[in-house]
N, C-alpha and C positions, 0 to 999 in steps of 0.2 A: 574324404571320408564319406561314407554312405549316409544319406539323410534320413530323418525320422519318417518321412512319407513312405519310404519303401517298407520299413518295418510295420507301420500302421496298416498299409495296404495288405501285406501278406497275412496279418492276423485277422483282418476283416474277411479275407478270403477263407481262412481257416474256420472262422465262425460261420460263414455262409455254407461251407462244405459240411460242417458238423450238422447243421439244420437239415441237410439233405442226406445224412447218413454216410458221409464220406469215410474213406479208409485212412484219413490223415492220422498221424500218430496219436494214440489215445491220450498220451500225457499232454499233448498240445491242446486237444479237444477239451479236456477236462481242466486245463490250466493247473495241473499238478506236477510238482517236481521242478518247475522252472523258477529260477531266482535271478534277480538282477541287482547290481550294486548301486545303481544310480537312477534318477529320473522318476517320473510319475507313472501311475499305472496305465498300461496300454491295453488294447483289446486282447483278450486271451489270458490276462492275469499277469503278464510280464510287465516290467517297467520300461517305459519308452526312453530311447537315447536322447540326450540333450545336445543340441547344436552339432558341432563337428567332432565330438569325442569319438575315438575309435570304438566300434562295437565288436566285442569278441565273445563268441559262444563256445562253451566247453561241453562236449558230448562224451560222457563216460561209457563204459561197457554196460553198466546198469546203474540207475539212479540210487537204488537202495543198498548197493554194495558198500560195506563199511570202508573198504580200502579207498574207493573213489570218493566217498563222502568226506574222508579226511583230506583227499586231494582238493575237493571243493573248498574246504576251509582255507587252505593255502592260496587258492586262486582268488578267493574273495579278499584276502589280505593284500595280495598283489594288486588287485583291481583298485582297492582303496588308495594304495600308494601312488598308483599311476594315473588315477582320475579317469578311468575308462568306463564305458558302459559294458557290464558283464552279464551274460546270461548262462545259466547252468541248466541244461535240458537234455533229455534222452530217454531211452526205453527203461521200463521198470524191470524188465527181464532181459537177459543177454541174448538178443536175437539180431542177427545181421540185417535182415530185411527191415527191421524197425530203425536201426542206425541209418540205413540208406534213406528212409523216409524223412528222418530228422534233418539229414544233410540237405536233401532236396528242399525242405521247408526253409532252411536258412540261406540256401543259394537264392531262392526267390525273394527272401527278405533283404538280400544285399548287405549282409554283415561284412565287416572288414576282415575278420579272421575266424577260422574254425580250429579249435583244439580238440582232437579226438583220440581216444584209446581204442583202436580197431579190435573188433571181435574176430575178424578174419583178414589177415594181411593182404591176401589176393583179391577176395571178393569185394573189399571196400575200395580198392585202388581206382577203378573207373569213375566212380562218383566223386572221389576226391579230385581227380583230374578235371572233372566238369566244374568243380568249385574254383580251381585255379584258373581255368579258362574264362571264368566269369570275373576274374580279378580279385578273388578272395585268397588271402594267405592261408595255407593249410599247414598245421603243426600237429604231428603225431606225438603222443606222450605215452610212457609206460611200454606200449607195444608199437612197433613200427608197421607201416604199410609197405608192400612190395614196390610200390611206385605211387605217384600222384600227390606227393607232399613237398613242401618247401624245406621244412626242418623236422628233425626228430629229436625230441628231448628225452634222453634216456637216463634213468636214475643211476645206471651202472652199465658199463660195457660188458657184454657176455663173456668175453675172454678173460677179463679181469676178475669177474665173479668166479670163474673156474679156478683161477689161481688162488684167490683168497680162501675159498672153501676148503681147498686141500690143505693150506697152511693151518687153518683152524682145526681140521681133523687130526693132523699130525700132532699139533700142540696138545689137543685134548687127550689123545692116545698116550702121549708121553713116549712115543717110539716112532721111528721112521722105517721099520722093517715089517710092518703088519700087512695082513691080507685085507683088501678093501674092494668096494664096489660102488658104482655110480648109478643112481636110480632117477628116472625122469618121468614126468606125466606124459609127455608127447615128444617124440623125435621129429615130428612135423612142425614143432615150434622152433623157429630159427634161433631164438635166444637160448633155449634149453639145449638144443643140439650143439651149438657153438660153445657154450659154457662147459658141457660135459666133455667134448672132444679136447678142449684146451686143458681141462683139469687132468685128463689122462696124460697128455703130452708134457704138461708142466710137472706132474708128479714124477715122470720118468727122468726129467732133466734135473730136478732139484732133490728128489728123494729116490735114487735109483734102487734102493733096497726094498721099496714098497712092492708088494705082490698084488697086481691088479687082476681082477677076474672078469668084469664085464660092465658095459653100459646097458642097463635093462630098462625097458619101458614098462611101466605099471599101468593097470587099468585106472582110468580117472574116476576113482571112487574110493572113499576112505575105507569102506568095508572090504572091497576087493583088494586094495593095497595091503591091508592087514593080513589077509590070507596069503597073498603072494610073497610077502616078506617073511611070514612064518615058514613057508615052504623053502624059501631061499636059505634061511638059517639052518635048515636041515641039510641042504645041498652043500653049504659052505660052513661046516661046524667051527672052523677056526677063524671066521670072519671077525675082524676087530675094528673095521672102519666102514662107515656108511655115509656117503655124501648124496644129497638129493636136491632136486629142484621141482617145485610144484606145491602150491598151498593146499590143494585138495588131498594129495596123497600123504602129506607130511604127518598129520595126526595118526593115520593108519600105520605108518612106519614106526612112530613113537610107541604106539600101543602094542605093536607086535614085539618090539624089543623089550618093552616093559613086561609083557605077559610071559615071555620066555626067559625071564630073569637074566637078561643080558645088559641091563642099564650100566652096570659097573664094568662090563667087559668090552662094550662096543662104543667107540667114539662116533656119535651120531650128530651130524650137522646138516641142516636142511633149510627150507624156505617156508616160514610161517608168519602170519600177521600176529602182532602182539596179543590181541584178544583171543586168538585161536590157540596160542601156545602158552599163555600166561600160567594156567594151572599146572602144566608140565614143568615149567621153570620153577614154580613154587614148591612142587613136591619132589623135585630133584630128578625127575624122569628125563629131563633135557637140560643141557647146559647152554646151548647156543642156537639161535635162529638167525640166519643171514638174509637180510632183505634191504629195505630202504625206508626212509621217512616219507610216507605218502603225502603229508602236508607240504613238505618242501618240494615234492614232485609237482604238485598242482601250482605252487607258487612260481616255480621255474618255467612251467609251461606257459603261463600268462605273460611273464617277462619276455619269453621268446617270441610270443605272438605280437606283443606290443612293439618290440624293437623291429620286428619284421615289417609290420604295417607302417611304422613311421620312417622306415628306410635307414634306421640306425644300424640294423643288422643286415649285412650284405653278403652276397656270394663271395667266397674267398676269405672271409673273416676267420680268425683263429681263436678269438675269445669273445665272451659276452659278459657285460656288466649286469649282474643279476641281483641287485638290491642287497638284502641282508645276507644272501648266500655268497656274496663276493664275486670274483671272476671265475666263470666257467670256461672250460676248454672246449673247442670245437674241432672235431676230427674230420677227415675226408668224407665227403658224401653228405655234408650238412647235419652231422650228428653232434648234438650238444650234450656234454657229459656232466651229470650232477656230481659224480664222484664214486668212491669205493662203496661197497655194500656196508650197511650198518649192522652191527652185531647186537641183537636183543638178548640180554642176559639178566641175571638176577639183580645186578646193580642198577639197571636202567629200565627194566620192563614196565614199571609202574608210571613211567614218564610218557607213555604212549597209549592212545586209545583209538584203535582202528582194527 
C-alpha cells in the first residue's frame, strides 16, 4: 500500500504551486469538492490515509453533477464497509483537460487505485496507462475508456439495454406491429451506438412485425431535440414508438410529444435521471425512464477497486463479491456488470434523488 508520506508530499507540492500561481486543478488548490472517509485532515483539506489502508480516489465527470453525487454516496458507503481511505475529487465542470490534471495529481500522490468516469474515452486513455505503469489500479465506471484501465464497472451492458428498451416500448404500446424510431445523443458514444444497433436487431428477431424507420442522432441540446422531434413527427405521422438514449435530449423528446398531443399515441421510453423526469412521470407525460441506480454504481466501483488492489479480483475471474449487491458477473475484457437497467416509474420514482 502507498504510504501517507506520498500523499502528504504531493499536497505540500500543490500548496507550494498554488502560492506561485500554478495551473494545478482549481478544486485541489481551493480544497473544494474533495472528501475522504477516513483519517485526519491533510494539507489541501483532504483527510490523510492511515497506515496501510488502501487509498482509492474517485474522479467523476464533474463534482456537481447530481448523477455522480449520488454515485459518491454509494462510494462512501462502500468505503466505510471496506475500511479504506477514500477521496472524491475532480473538476467542477466537465472538461477533459481538468480530468487529466487530477489524474496526474493522484499519480504523483501514489494512491492505490483511481476510479474514473471518463469524459472522453480516447483522450483519457494515455494518462490512465501512465497511472497503471506507476502501479496504480485503474477502474472506469459508468463510461469506459478505449484502453488504459484494469476493469470497467458498467451499470448495464449496452446490448442488454437495447433489448430491454424495445421490450418496454412494445409493452407500453400494447402492440408489436407499430412504426418506431431510435434516437440518440451521439453515435460517437460507444454505449449509445451499440445499444441502438442491438435494439434494431433484437426488434427484428423478436417482433418481426415492427416497422423500423431510422437510428437518428439528435443535437445534444434539449431545445434542439424538441425542434428535431417535432419535425420528425411530421415526417412520420404514424409513428407509435420512440426509443432514445441520452439524458440531455430526453426532456426535449418528452416535451415535443406532449406539445403535439401524442402522449397517448406514442410509446416513449428513454433515459432520464429521476429528478429530471419526475414531473413528467407525475403529470402522466411519461410512463418509463430506463437508467440505473447511481448510488449502487458508485458502491460497485469502489468494491471493484478494493478487490483489485488487494488481489482478490484477478484476471480471468468471472464473478465479483460486491457486498450488499451480491455477486456480479464479469464478462470478457474485464467488464463487471451491475445488472439490467432500472425502470423509473410512478411506483418508485420518489425513492430516488439524483
